[in-house]
C-alpha positions as CSV (number, residue, x, y, z in Angstrom):
1,M,-6.3,3.2,49.3
2,N,-9.0,2.2,46.6
3,G,-12.6,3.2,46.5
4,S,-14.0,0.4,48.4
5,R,-12.1,0.6,51.1
6,E,-12.5,4.6,51.6
7,Q,-16.5,3.8,51.4
8,S,-16.0,1.3,54.1
9,M,-14.2,4.1,56.5
10,D,-16.6,6.9,55.4
11,Q,-20.0,5.1,56.0
12,M,-20.1,5.7,59.7
13,T,-20.5,9.3,59.1
14,A,-22.1,9.5,55.7
15,Q,-24.7,6.8,55.2
16,E,-28.0,6.4,57.0
17,P,-27.5,6.0,60.8
18,W,-29.7,3.0,61.5
19,K,-28.3,1.6,58.2
20,V,-25.0,1.7,58.9
21,I,-25.3,0.6,62.5
22,V,-26.6,-2.4,61.3
23,L,-24.4,-3.3,58.4
24,F,-21.4,-2.7,61.0
25,S,-22.9,-4.7,63.9
26,I,-23.5,-7.9,61.6
27,P,-20.0,-9.1,61.4
28,S,-19.1,-7.5,64.8
29,F,-22.2,-9.8,66.0
30,L,-20.7,-13.1,64.3
31,G,-17.6,-12.6,65.6
32,N,-18.5,-11.9,69.2
33,L,-21.0,-15.2,68.8
34,F,-17.9,-17.1,67.6
35,Q,-16.0,-16.0,70.6
36,Q,-19.0,-16.7,72.8
37,L,-19.2,-20.1,71.4
38,Y,-15.3,-21.1,72.1
39,S,-15.9,-19.7,75.5
40,M,-18.9,-21.9,75.7
41,T,-16.8,-24.7,74.5
42,D,-14.3,-24.3,77.2
43,A,-17.0,-24.6,79.7
44,V,-18.8,-27.8,77.9
45,I,-15.7,-29.5,77.6
46,I,-14.6,-29.1,81.4
47,G,-18.1,-29.6,82.5
48,R,-18.9,-33.0,80.4
49,L,-15.3,-34.3,80.2
50,V,-13.5,-33.0,83.0
51,G,-15.5,-32.8,85.9
52,I,-18.3,-30.5,88.0
53,K,-15.8,-29.5,89.9
54,Q,-13.5,-28.0,87.4
55,L,-16.3,-26.1,85.9
56,A,-16.5,-24.5,89.3
57,G,-13.2,-23.5,89.5
58,V,-12.6,-22.1,86.4
59,G,-16.0,-20.1,87.2
60,A,-14.9,-18.9,90.3
61,A,-11.5,-17.8,88.6
62,G,-13.9,-16.1,86.1
63,A,-14.6,-13.1,88.3
64,I,-10.9,-12.0,89.1
65,N,-9.7,-12.9,85.7
66,F,-12.3,-10.2,84.7
67,L,-10.7,-7.6,86.6
68,I,-7.4,-8.1,84.9
69,I,-8.5,-8.9,81.5
70,G,-11.5,-6.2,81.6
71,F,-9.0,-3.7,82.5
72,A,-7.0,-4.5,79.2
73,T,-9.8,-4.8,77.3
74,G,-11.3,-1.3,78.6
75,I,-8.0,0.4,78.2
76,T,-7.2,-0.8,74.4
77,G,-10.8,0.4,73.7
78,G,-10.2,3.8,75.2
79,F,-7.1,3.6,72.7
80,S,-9.4,2.8,69.8
81,V,-11.5,5.8,70.6
82,I,-8.7,8.1,69.7
83,T,-8.0,6.3,66.5
84,A,-11.5,6.2,65.4
85,Q,-11.8,10.3,66.1
86,R,-9.0,10.9,63.9
87,V,-10.2,8.5,61.0
88,G,-13.6,10.8,61.3
89,A,-11.6,13.9,60.9
90,G,-9.5,12.4,57.9
91,D,-6.2,12.7,59.5
92,T,-4.3,9.9,58.3
93,E,-0.9,10.5,59.7
94,R,-2.5,11.5,63.3
95,T,-4.2,8.4,63.0
96,K,-0.8,6.2,62.5
97,S,0.6,8.2,65.3
98,S,-2.2,7.0,67.7
99,I,-1.8,3.2,66.5
100,A,1.9,3.6,67.5
101,A,0.9,4.8,70.8
102,S,-1.3,2.4,71.3
103,F,1.2,-0.4,70.6
104,C,4.2,1.1,73.0
105,L,1.5,1.4,75.6
106,C,0.1,-1.9,75.3
107,A,3.4,-3.7,75.6
108,I,3.9,-1.6,79.0
109,I,0.4,-2.2,80.2
110,T,0.6,-6.2,79.9
111,L,4.2,-6.4,81.7
112,L,2.5,-4.7,84.8
113,L,-0.9,-6.7,84.5
114,T,0.9,-10.1,84.1
115,F,2.9,-9.4,87.3
116,F,-0.4,-8.3,89.3
117,G,-2.1,-10.7,88.2
118,V,0.5,-13.6,89.3
119,V,1.6,-12.1,92.7
120,T,-2.2,-11.4,93.6
121,A,-4.0,-14.7,92.1
122,S,-3.7,-17.0,95.0
123,P,-4.6,-14.3,97.8
124,L,-8.0,-13.1,96.1
125,L,-9.2,-16.7,95.8
126,G,-8.5,-17.1,99.5
127,K,-10.6,-13.5,100.3
128,M,-13.3,-14.7,97.8
129,N,-14.1,-17.6,100.1
130,T,-13.3,-20.0,96.9
131,P,-14.1,-23.8,98.5
132,D,-11.2,-25.8,99.1
133,D,-12.0,-28.6,96.4
134,I,-12.5,-26.6,93.4
135,F,-9.2,-24.0,94.9
136,P,-6.3,-25.9,92.6
137,Y,-8.4,-25.5,89.4
138,A,-9.1,-22.2,90.1
139,L,-5.6,-21.0,90.8
140,R,-4.0,-23.2,87.9
141,Y,-6.2,-21.8,85.4
142,M,-5.5,-18.1,86.4
143,L,-2.3,-18.6,86.4
144,I,-1.8,-19.5,82.8
145,V,-4.1,-17.5,81.7
146,Y,-2.3,-14.3,83.5
147,S,1.2,-15.6,81.7
148,G,-0.4,-15.3,78.4
149,L,-2.0,-12.4,79.0
150,G,0.0,-10.6,76.3
151,A,-2.1,-12.6,73.9
152,A,-5.3,-11.1,75.1
153,V,-4.2,-7.4,74.9
154,Y,-2.5,-8.1,71.4
155,Y,-5.7,-9.4,70.2
156,N,-8.1,-6.8,71.5
157,L,-6.0,-4.0,70.3
158,I,-5.8,-5.3,66.8
159,V,-9.6,-5.6,66.8
160,G,-10.1,-2.5,68.2
161,I,-7.8,-0.7,65.5
162,L,-9.6,-2.4,62.7
163,R,-13.4,-1.4,63.9
164,A,-12.1,2.1,64.4
165,I,-10.8,2.2,60.9
166,G,-14.2,1.1,60.1
167,D,-13.7,-2.6,59.6
168,S,-15.7,-4.9,61.6
169,R,-15.2,-8.1,58.8
170,T,-11.6,-9.1,59.3
171,P,-11.8,-9.6,62.9
172,L,-14.9,-11.7,62.2
173,Y,-12.8,-14.3,59.6
174,F,-9.7,-14.5,62.3
175,L,-12.4,-14.9,65.2
176,V,-13.8,-18.0,63.2
177,L,-10.3,-19.4,62.5
178,S,-9.5,-18.8,66.4
179,S,-12.5,-20.4,67.5
180,V,-12.3,-23.8,65.5
181,L,-8.4,-23.9,66.3
182,N,-9.6,-23.1,70.2
183,I,-12.0,-26.2,69.8
184,I,-9.7,-28.6,68.1
185,L,-6.7,-27.8,70.5
186,D,-9.6,-28.2,73.6
187,L,-10.5,-31.4,72.7
188,A,-7.1,-32.7,71.8
189,A,-5.7,-31.6,75.3
190,V,-8.8,-33.2,77.3
191,I,-9.3,-36.5,75.5
192,W,-5.4,-37.3,74.3
193,L,-3.3,-35.4,76.4
194,H,-5.7,-36.0,79.4
195,A,-4.4,-31.8,80.3
196,G,-7.7,-31.2,82.0
197,V,-7.9,-27.7,82.9
198,T,-4.7,-26.9,82.3
199,G,-5.0,-28.1,78.5
200,V,-7.9,-25.9,78.1
201,A,-6.1,-22.6,79.5
202,V,-3.4,-23.3,77.3
203,S,-5.2,-24.0,74.3
204,T,-7.1,-20.7,74.6
205,V,-4.1,-18.5,75.3
206,F,-2.5,-20.4,72.2
207,A,-5.3,-19.7,69.7
208,Q,-6.0,-15.9,70.9
209,F,-2.2,-15.0,70.2
210,F,-2.2,-17.1,66.6
211,S,-5.7,-15.2,65.6
212,A,-4.2,-11.7,66.7
213,A,-0.9,-12.3,64.8
214,V,-2.2,-13.6,61.6
215,C,-4.8,-10.6,61.7
216,H,-2.3,-7.9,62.6
217,L,-0.5,-9.8,59.1
218,Y,-3.3,-9.3,56.8
219,A,-4.3,-5.7,58.0
220,H,-0.9,-4.6,57.6
221,R,-1.1,-5.6,53.8
222,K,-4.3,-4.0,53.7
223,Y,-4.5,-0.6,55.3
224,P,-1.8,1.8,54.7
225,Q,-2.8,3.1,58.3
226,I,-1.5,0.4,60.0
227,R,1.9,0.3,57.9
228,L,4.0,2.5,60.7
229,E,7.3,4.2,60.3
230,K,9.9,5.5,63.1
231,R,8.6,9.2,62.8
232,H,5.0,7.6,64.5
233,F,6.7,6.6,67.3
234,S,8.8,9.2,67.9
235,V,5.5,11.2,69.3
236,F,4.7,8.8,71.3
237,F,5.2,11.0,75.0
238,S,3.3,13.6,73.2
239,E,0.3,10.8,72.2
240,A,0.9,9.0,75.5
241,W,-1.5,11.6,78.0
242,R,-4.3,11.7,75.6
243,H,-4.4,7.9,75.0
244,I,-3.8,7.2,78.7
245,R,-6.5,10.1,79.7
246,I,-9.1,8.2,77.4
247,G,-8.1,4.5,78.1
248,L,-7.8,4.8,81.7
249,P,-10.9,5.6,82.9
250,M,-12.3,2.9,80.9
251,A,-10.0,0.3,82.0
252,L,-11.0,1.1,85.4
253,Q,-14.4,1.0,84.7
254,F,-14.0,-2.6,83.4
255,S,-12.1,-3.5,86.4
256,V,-14.9,-1.7,89.2
257,T,-17.5,-3.6,87.4
258,A,-15.4,-6.6,87.8
259,V,-14.6,-6.0,91.8
260,G,-18.4,-5.8,92.1
261,I,-18.6,-9.4,90.1
262,M,-15.9,-10.3,92.3
263,I,-17.8,-9.1,95.4
264,L,-21.2,-11.2,94.2
265,Q,-19.0,-14.0,93.3
266,A,-17.6,-14.1,97.0
267,Y,-21.0,-14.4,98.3
268,L,-22.2,-16.7,96.0
269,N,-18.6,-19.2,97.0
270,R,-20.3,-19.1,100.2
271,F,-23.3,-21.4,98.8
272,G,-20.5,-24.1,97.4
273,S,-20.1,-25.8,94.6
274,L,-23.3,-26.8,93.3
275,V,-24.4,-23.1,93.4
276,I,-21.1,-22.0,91.9
277,A,-21.4,-24.5,88.8
278,G,-25.3,-23.5,88.1
279,Y,-24.1,-19.8,88.3
280,V,-21.1,-20.4,85.9
281,A,-23.2,-22.3,83.5
282,A,-26.3,-19.7,83.7
283,S,-23.6,-16.9,83.0
284,K,-22.4,-18.6,80.1
285,V,-26.1,-18.6,78.8
286,E,-26.3,-14.9,79.7
287,N,-23.7,-13.8,77.7
288,L,-24.9,-15.7,74.8
289,V,-28.4,-14.3,74.5
290,T,-27.3,-10.7,75.9
291,L,-24.5,-10.7,72.7
292,P,-26.6,-8.3,70.7
293,F,-26.4,-5.9,73.3
294,T,-22.3,-6.1,73.4
295,T,-22.2,-5.9,69.8
296,L,-24.5,-2.7,69.6
297,A,-22.2,-1.5,72.3
298,I,-19.1,-1.9,70.1
299,T,-20.6,-0.7,67.0
300,M,-21.7,2.7,69.0
301,E,-18.5,3.2,70.6
302,V,-16.9,3.3,66.9
303,Y,-19.7,5.5,65.5
304,C,-19.9,7.9,68.5
305,G,-15.9,8.2,68.2
306,Q,-16.0,8.7,64.3
307,N,-18.8,11.2,64.4
308,Y,-17.7,13.1,67.5
309,G,-14.2,13.3,65.6
310,A,-15.9,14.5,62.4
311,G,-18.0,16.8,64.2
312,N,-21.5,15.6,63.3
313,K,-23.8,16.2,66.1
314,A,-27.1,15.7,64.5
315,R,-25.7,12.2,63.5
316,L,-24.9,11.5,66.8
317,R,-28.4,11.6,68.5
318,K,-29.6,10.0,65.4
319,G,-27.4,7.0,65.7
320,I,-28.0,7.1,69.2
321,R,-31.9,6.6,69.2
322,S,-31.6,4.3,66.4
323,S,-29.5,2.1,68.5
324,I,-31.7,2.2,71.6
325,F,-34.6,1.0,69.9
326,M,-32.9,-1.8,68.3
327,G,-31.3,-2.9,71.7
328,L,-34.5,-3.1,73.3
329,G,-35.9,-5.3,71.0
330,T,-33.1,-7.7,71.0
331,A,-33.6,-7.2,75.2
332,V,-37.4,-8.7,74.7
333,F,-35.9,-11.8,72.4
334,A,-32.8,-12.5,75.0
335,A,-35.4,-12.5,77.9
336,F,-37.8,-15.0,76.0
337,I,-34.6,-17.5,75.3
338,S,-33.7,-17.3,78.6
339,V,-37.5,-18.0,80.0
340,F,-38.4,-20.7,77.7
341,L,-34.9,-22.2,76.8
342,G,-33.1,-21.7,80.1
343,R,-32.9,-24.9,81.4
344,Q,-32.1,-26.7,78.1
345,F,-29.0,-24.2,77.3
346,I,-27.3,-24.9,81.5
347,G,-27.8,-28.6,80.4
348,L,-25.2,-28.6,77.8
349,F,-22.6,-27.9,80.0
350,L,-23.2,-30.5,82.6
351,D,-22.8,-34.4,82.4
352,H,-24.3,-36.8,85.2
353,Y,-24.9,-33.8,87.2
354,D,-27.0,-32.9,90.0
355,A,-30.8,-31.7,88.7
356,R,-29.9,-28.8,92.0
357,V,-27.3,-27.2,89.6
358,V,-29.3,-26.5,86.5
359,E,-31.9,-24.9,88.8
360,Y,-29.9,-22.7,90.7
361,G,-28.6,-21.4,87.2
362,Y,-32.2,-21.2,86.1
363,Q,-33.0,-19.6,89.1
364,Y,-30.4,-16.8,88.1
365,L,-31.3,-16.4,84.4
366,L,-35.1,-15.7,85.4
367,I,-34.4,-13.1,87.7
368,I,-32.0,-11.3,85.7
369,A,-34.1,-11.7,82.3
370,V,-36.6,-9.5,83.4
371,F,-34.1,-6.3,83.4
372,F,-32.4,-7.1,80.3
373,W,-33.6,-3.8,78.8
374,L,-31.5,-2.2,82.0
375,L,-28.3,-4.2,80.8
376,C,-28.7,-3.4,77.1
377,S,-29.8,0.6,77.8
378,L,-26.9,1.1,80.4
379,Q,-24.4,-0.7,77.5
380,L,-25.3,1.6,74.9
381,L,-25.3,4.8,76.7
382,R,-21.8,3.6,78.4
383,S,-20.1,2.9,74.9
384,A,-22.1,6.3,73.2
385,L,-20.6,8.8,76.0
386,Q,-17.1,6.8,75.7
387,G,-17.2,7.7,72.1
388,M,-17.9,11.0,73.0
389,E,-14.6,11.3,75.3
390,E,-16.9,11.2,78.3
391,A,-15.0,8.5,80.0
392,L,-15.7,9.7,84.0
393,V,-19.2,9.6,83.9
394,P,-19.0,5.4,82.7
395,L,-16.3,5.4,85.6
396,A,-18.8,6.7,88.1
397,G,-21.5,4.3,86.8
398,G,-18.9,1.2,87.1
399,V,-18.4,2.4,90.9
400,I,-22.5,2.8,91.4
401,E,-22.3,-0.8,90.4
402,L,-19.8,-1.9,92.7
403,I,-21.6,-0.4,95.8
404,A,-24.9,-1.3,94.5
405,R,-23.7,-5.1,94.0
406,W,-22.0,-5.3,97.6
407,A,-25.3,-3.2,99.1
408,G,-27.9,-5.7,97.2
409,C,-25.9,-8.6,98.8
410,I,-25.9,-7.4,102.4
411,I,-29.2,-6.3,102.0
412,F,-30.9,-9.2,99.9
413,I,-29.2,-12.3,101.1
414,P,-30.4,-12.5,104.8
415,Y,-33.9,-12.2,103.4
416,A,-33.9,-14.2,100.0
417,G,-30.4,-16.7,100.3
418,Y,-29.3,-17.2,96.7
419,A,-32.3,-15.6,95.3
420,G,-31.1,-12.3,96.9
421,A,-27.6,-12.4,95.6
422,C,-28.9,-12.7,92.0
423,L,-31.3,-9.6,92.7
424,S,-27.9,-7.5,93.6
425,T,-27.2,-7.5,89.5
426,P,-30.2,-6.0,88.1
427,L,-30.0,-3.8,91.0
428,A,-26.6,-2.5,90.0
429,W,-27.4,-2.1,86.5
430,G,-30.5,0.1,87.1
431,L,-28.5,2.9,89.6
432,A,-25.6,3.1,87.0
433,L,-28.0,3.6,84.2
434,I,-29.9,6.7,86.3
435,L,-26.4,8.3,86.5
436,L,-26.0,7.8,82.7
437,L,-29.2,9.2,81.5
438,I,-28.8,12.2,83.8
439,R,-25.5,13.0,82.1
440,F,-26.8,11.7,78.4
441,A,-29.6,14.0,78.9
442,R,-27.6,17.2,79.4
443,I,-25.2,16.6,76.2
444,M,-28.3,16.0,74.4
445,K,-29.4,19.6,75.5
């Protein structure tokens, strides 16, 4: 490995914490931005070129999709924590064993999740009170996404490995490629093939797989850690439990959060297609403006993983403090954008729409924007704890989020209707954050 690569891998444990966090976050932010943009493009294309009901159908499927895809994202993230710790400790052989175990485990998990997703898709949509006029679109989209779940798992695993090594730039390059390819295929499927929701779903799966495969080939040539041999797979059984012990709680934390969102979606579905469409469009805007939180959280998972593996406790404290200050600044900016430009962003997704759709979406943005600082703090502390192998407390936080969303809907909706359902989200953030703060304070002492 040449000197520049060694420097990129050592920066997390050597350079000034705030500086390395910023430098690592910039490529990650740009990559996540492109990912969000092509996710938003899917919604724009469906909402403007296909129809409002189809957009609502895809949105109704989103919460259930997150149950499966979130589990996959969480477990690959957990595996990469182990890899990052071994990179930080400078143990190349055990880094390769970690990567080999991650590949094997992900193959098994993909088969199980695909079967579970396909079998439960229709019953779950029914349990969530999905309106009949959007049910077929939601089901069709879900079945295609689940059938191509391996592409999402493959992509998340490769990106997680590269970030654990200390490379946040390579995923950016291939995310741009994937985003452009996805947009071209979406437009071709909708305009030329008239494939509607089906075409958009197939395009997304194909673009994701293509990006992951090409990224893997490139990384294999660039990084010796990814060039695995038979001996690295031979220790699979001894490595598997260590990875599952960290990865499974992180996966369950994502899925528990997803169940909470599904409960909220079930209550929102009772308000009809217009509310669902407004909420879906507003959620896309929320994902975009809160992207800096997500980026900093990903960075802190790698930063804490490597420094935990290297035993740099002072750097852990200093880096977490720096990320919190930066995150709170971005929370203020995200709230500003949501309040003053929210209606304009929501309108991008719709064509010849009922004005009430925009107002429903904007109402959601107004309510949650005030509490973005809670979401930012929650994401940063959760990732920091996970990087330090604290998997159970973040999972417990996810359970609290689920219970709080459900309780919030039960308590607030009878008095405030749709606004009450929206309020359940910041309530969930706040209560989960309290638990993480208590655990974090004990660790810091």
